[in-house]
N, C-alpha and C positions, 0 to 999 in steps of 0.2 A: 567752279564758277561759269555762266555763262561766258560764251564766246564773246569776245568784244572787238570791236570796230581798230583799225590798226593804227586808227588817230586817235584814240583815246588812252592819254594817260594817266598815271597817277599823280597826283599833286596837292604839294602844300602837308601840314602837318594835320589839317584835316581829313586827311586819306590815312586813318588811325586803323587798327585792327582791332576789333570787336568783339569777343568769340566766347559770350556768356555758353553756359552749359545747359545742355538738353537733358530734362527731366523726364527719367522714362517710366513709363506707363506701370502704375503699381499693380499688385492684385488688388483683387473685390477683401473689403474687410468680413473678417472672418470663414473666408476661402482658402480652403488649403491649398498652399501650391504646387502641391504634387497635380493637382483636377490640369494643370495647363500639358502634364505630358498626353493626357488623354485627349484635351483637344485639340492636338499638337497632331493625332495619328488622324483626323478629322479633315484636318490643314492641308494636310501632304497628300491625302487621298483625293480631293477638291481640284488641290494645285498640280497632281499629275494626269487626274481627267483634262485639266484644260486644257493642257499639250495636244491633245487628241482633241479638243471642240473649237478651236479658235475662241477659249474664253469662253462661249456659252455655256450655260447650263444646262443640262438634259434634263433635268429634273423642274426648271423651270418653263420649255420646250412642252414634255411632255402635257404638265399639271394645266396646262393654256389647251394643251390638244382635247387633253381629254375634257374639260371642261365644254370645249366647243360640240365634240362629236357625243356627246352624252347627251347635251339639249337640242342637238338638232333631230339626234333620234327617237328626242320625244319630242318632236315637235309636227306635227304631218302636218299641220296648217301651214308651215313653212315650206315644209317639203313640197305639198303641192303649188305653194308659190315660187319655187324656185323652177319647177318642172312649166308653168305653165310661163314665165321670163323667158328659159330656154329655146321653147317655141317660138316665142312671139319674135325672141332675135333670128333664131334660123329664118321663120319666114321674112325678116326683114332681110338678110343677108341676100336669100334667094332673090325677092325681088327688085335688090339692087345688082346682082347678077345678071339680071336678064337684060334689065334697063341699061346698065353700063355698057353692057355686048353690042346693043342698039343704037347706042348714044354715050360715045366715051365724055363727053362734058356732064355725065350726070355727076350730081352733087354725093359725098360719100355720105353714107348712113351715118359715121361716124367720126370723131375727130379726137385726135390723141389730148390727155388731157394739158392742162400749161405745164411748160416746163419740158415736156418729152419732148425732145428735138432727133427721137431713134428714125420718126419718118418723117422729116423735114425737108431730103432732096427729091427735087422735081421727077425722077427714076421711080419713085416710090407712087406716084401718079399714074404710072401705065402697068395695062398689065400682064404677066399673072401678080405683080409684086402689088399693087394696090389692095388685088384680091385679097392677098394673103394678111395683109397690114389689115382691114377691115375684119376679117374674120377673128385676129389676134386681140384686138381694138373690143371686139363685143364679148368676146371671151374673158376677158380683163374686166370687165363690166359687170358679167354674170359673177366672176371670181368674188366680184366685188359684194352684191346680194348674198351670197353663197356663208360669208366669212361676217356680215353685218347683220345685226339684229335678229339675234337671232334670242327668243325668247330664255331669261334666266342666266345668260352669258354673262360673267363680269367683265368691266369695259376694260381690265387689264390683258386679260384672256383675249377677247375679239381681236386687242390692239394687235397681240403677237400673233395668232394665228393668221388675222389679215397681213399684216406685214413677212411673216416669213413663205405664206402662200405666193406672194404676190414675188417676192424672188426667186421662188421656186419657178411661177411662168415664165417671170421674164430670163429664164435660160433659154426657153422653149423660143422667146422673139424670133420671129424671123430674120431680123437684124443679126441676131448672133450668130445665124448661118449661114456659111459662105455661098453656099449652094442659091438660098432664097433672098441674098439681099443683092441689091442691082449695081449698086456702088463699088463693092468688093468683085461680082462675077464683071463687070465692065472692066476693072483694072486688070483683075488677072486672063482679058481680051486681049489689053492691049499692052502688057508686058510680057505675056507667054508666061504667065507662071511665075514669076521674076517674085513677084508681090509677098508671096507665101515662102519664099528661100529668104525676102529681105525682113520677113514677119518671126522668122525661126532664129533668126538672128539675132533681132530684138528680145524675144524671149529668153533667150540661153543668156544675154550679156544683162538683163535685170535678173535674171538667176543666180548669178554669177554674184552680182552686185549685191542681191540680198544675202546669199550665205556670206559675206566675206563684209558686213554690216558696211558698204559703202552707202552712200547718197545718190540718186537716181541719176541719171545718164543728164547732162547740161548743167547739174547746180556748179559744178567746179567752172563756170563761169561769171557764178555771184558767191565770191569772195566776199564777207565783211571787211570794210577796211579799205577796200577797191574799189568795189562796183554796188555793193548795198553797203549801208551804216556809214556813208560819209562823213555827214556830218561832222564838223570837229567838237570835240566836247574831253572831259577831264574826269576821272573817277576822284571824288573827293571824301570820301566814308567806304569802308567797308565792315562787314562784322560776317560770321559764318554763313549765314543763308544770304545776303546781298551785296552790289556792290551799287553806288548811287551815283550818278553819273549829271554832270552839269555842262549845260548848253550854255555858252555868254551868246545875248542880242548882240546882233549884228549892224544895229540902227545907233544914231546918237540919241536918237528919245527911250529912251528904256521906263519899261512899265514896273512898278515899284513890287507889284506883289508877286511872285514866283510862279509858275505852273509845276506840280509835281504830278506827273505820268505812272499809273501800277496797271501795268501788263500782266496778264495771266499766268500764273506762276508756270503753265505748261509753254511758254512763248518764248523764245528771242526776243530781247528787248529793244529790239532792230525792226518791227512789227510796224512803227509809227516813221521809221525813219528805212525804206527802202531805198530804190534808186533816188539821184537828186529833184526828177521831175516828181516824184512819188513818194514825198516827205515830209508826214504833216508837221516836225519836229523842224526840220530847216525855214517851213513856212512860221512856222510860232517865232523864230529866232529873227527871221526878217521884220515881224511885228513889233520887235521891238520887247519879245518876252524873257525873260530867265526861264529856262526849262530845267529839272531835273528828272530823270529816268531810273527807275529800280530795274537793275538787272539781277534777276534771281536766280542763285546757284543750281546747278544740275548735282541732286543728290544721287548717291549711291550707297547701297548698303547700310553702310552707317551712317548713315540719316535717318534710319528707320522711324526714328520716333519724335521726329520733328513733327506737332501738329498743329494744326488751325490758329491755337493764339499765339504759337512760336512764329506762322508766315506774318501777324500783324503785328506782334509787337518789335520782331526784329524785323520787320519789312515795312511796314506801314509806319509804325510808331517810330521808329529808327530813324528813321528817312527825314518825317517831322521833325524831330531834335534834331539834325545833322544842318538842314535848311534854316533853321531858328539860330543854329549857332553863326551860320554865314553870313545870314541877314535878318539881324534881330528884328524885332517889334513890325515883322510884316506878314499876315496872315495871306494861306499860301491856295492857289486855286488846284483843286481835284479832281484830275481826271483816269477814268477807272474804264481799260477796256477788259470786256468779257468777263473774266472770274476775277480779274482784278479789279472789276468797279462793284461785284460782288463783296469781295474785302474789303474795299475802300468801303461800300457802305456798314458792314459790320463797327468798322474800326471809327466812322462818323456816329454813327449811330451810341456808341460807346461813348466817346470823346463828348456828346451831347449829354450825357447822363450825369458825366462828374466833371460838367460846367470848362469843358475843354474849347476855345471858341477859338481856334488858330487856324480854322477851315473856313475862308471867303466862300465858297461857292465847289458845288460838285458837278462833274459833265460826267454821265456813264455812258460810254458805248456798249451796245447790247450785252448790257449785265443785267443779270435776272436776281432777284431777292425774294419772291413770290414762286415757290414751286410746284401751286399746284397742279400748273397743266404743265410739263418739264419739256413737255415737247417729246421729237422722237425720241431723244436721250431717254426716255422713258420706258420704254419697250424694254432696257436692260436694267430695270431697276425694281427688283421683286426680293423677295427675303433670301430665297434660291441662289436669284445671280447674284446678290451682295455677297453672300454668303463664296460664293464663287471665287468673285475678284479679291477678297478680302484674305481667302486663302494664295490666290496667285501673289502678294502683294508682299504676303507674310511670310511667304517662301525667298521670296527674291529681296524684302525689303522694299521695293519699290513697285510704281508699275509703270511699265519701262514705253518708250514713241511709238514700238510697232503694236502695242496692243491695244494704245488707244487708237492708233490708224485703221486697224480693221472694222472696229466698230466704228470708225467716221465712216467708211469707206462704205461698209454696207448700207448707212442710212442714204447714200446719194448713190446705189451701187449702178445706175443707167449712167451719169456725169462719170465719175470716177471707177467702176467697175469697165460694165458695156461696151460704152464708147472707146477705151484705151485698147480694148480687146479686139475690137474692131478695126481701129485706124491703126495699132501699131503691130497688130500678129498678123492683122488678114489682108489691111492696105500697105503691110508694110514700112509706114511713116512716122515717121517721129516726132509727136510732138513738142511744141516750139516751148522749151521751159523760159520762162519770165518768173522776174523778182521777187512776185508772192507768193509764187509753187516752190522757190528753191526758199524762202525761210519757212516754208511750210514743212519742207524734209528737214529743215534743223530745228528739230522739237527738242525738248527736255524731259525728263523722268518726273515722278511724282513721291514722294517718300509714303511709306504704307500705314502710320499714324494717324496724317493730315487727309489722304485721300478717302479711307474709311469714314473717317469723322465727317467729311465733304458729303459724302454720299448717303450718310445714316441720319446725320442732320439737320439738313439743305433738302436731300432729293425726297427721301424716305418720310422724315417726320416732320421737315417743312418748321423748323423749328424759329427761323427769322422774322418768317412775314407774319407767323401766328403767335409773337411776342414772349416764345419759352427760348430764346436764345438766350446764355450766359457769357459773360467775357469775365472772368476774375470772381466768378462764385455771383455775380450780379447780373441781371436780367438787364437786356437791351433792348430797346423799342423803335421800328423806323420813326414813327409821328413825331420822337423827339426831337429830328433834326429841324435846324431852323432856317438853314443856309439856303440861297438862291439852286436849284437841281435845272437842267439840262441833260433828258434821258432821251438816248435816240433807239427806239426799238424794231426791230425788224419783222417783216409781213411771213417771210420765207429764211426760215431759219431752223437749223434741225439742230441747235443750243441754246437759243433763248428767244424762241418766237412769240409774235405779238397773242398770238391767240385770243380771244373771246376776251371785249375790255370787260364783259362786266366780274370775269376772272380775274381779274389785273395781273399777267401771268409773267410780267416781264415789268424792267424795272420803272417803266412810267407807275409804279404802284409807290412810288414816293417822292413820285413829280409833283412841284406846287407853284 
């Protein structure tokens, strides 16, 4: 079960144990059971290969690369365009080098992309470091032209090749080289090289913690129930998959309709109850709301056959049943965060089709229901990569937190990998730990069946927004939801991006 805050207690007869049986996946009708033994060989091969490739499918990369390489080799016009652009960029750089040598105040040829902080320090504005930065940024811009708009290349291949090429180029960034990074060279001069000694100590400590499955340095200062997740609450219900935590209002005047928060199943429940000054739950009970929060079980190999409908029925629906038992005849204000919002939307659509009107409203926080444009995570979603992920989960019975973390770090490599290498291993400085980062290190696993269904039915097939998603054998439709919806989308998010409004790629697709 997910880790609980120290001051959360089991309370009353409502905290009863309910553990319904989990139905295993049956073999297809007419299909000999022995065929699974042949499939096991393929899965074992993919699972073993994933240990060498960090979970990335070589087949997916090879398919994308050959698609791009073949079409680029077959496009002389594109090749000439790239040659002209390369010559033009070299000409611009050369002219700028001459001008900046005469006048140091000459404006740069190119600025970093929004969010790129690698060259933000003022020392990057002085030669020779500004020259290195300008050359790199122009090369990065040219590489974008190389990997985009090649006639005949599929959008998926284009995105994958562009992403991988950018990762490789970023390795060569002057900010990642201690001899070409002015901040590192200045620190080295000031400390006599002790920054590298401290950096080696930091690296050794991080590797030791990783090898022994210990959390990052500094997380020990953020203990649930002591420094985070300190809002008083009690567990009022428990089954095999969830604990339901109730938080009582701290005001004399109490709103009659309770609030149910459904976090993502890859998150510990206290995402919205971090430090006391950074807690939505504390704020809500301070406004007179009774708040219930689902705490998801941290599954192990024995939970491999838990599916998406188990998460709906044993999670959202079981929580609603218990809330109605505690507060009869009161509708519930539903709040879904990230994947929890997706699950809450599925439950709401199913309830609407059944005439179940227990929800008073829905609040969806960066929750995706239309996966037409799944954001940067879509780079990892194609048949080859899904087979790889499915095999990894099948072998273990679950997808581990470290496997998920690798994908997210790649999506934000400049922030989560490059900047950390520079700060902690070259500069010798430890980045301060804070409540959100400590919570992020306290992640959970996902069972094989549920995650496999989620990726295939939503990311790959987009069944939910296209009206083909079924619950208990019946198709559910998002447009049947008739309760007020407040949906928060994000412009820059690698999980639930805002995207093009015409494609309606976020939770706002069901806002009314």
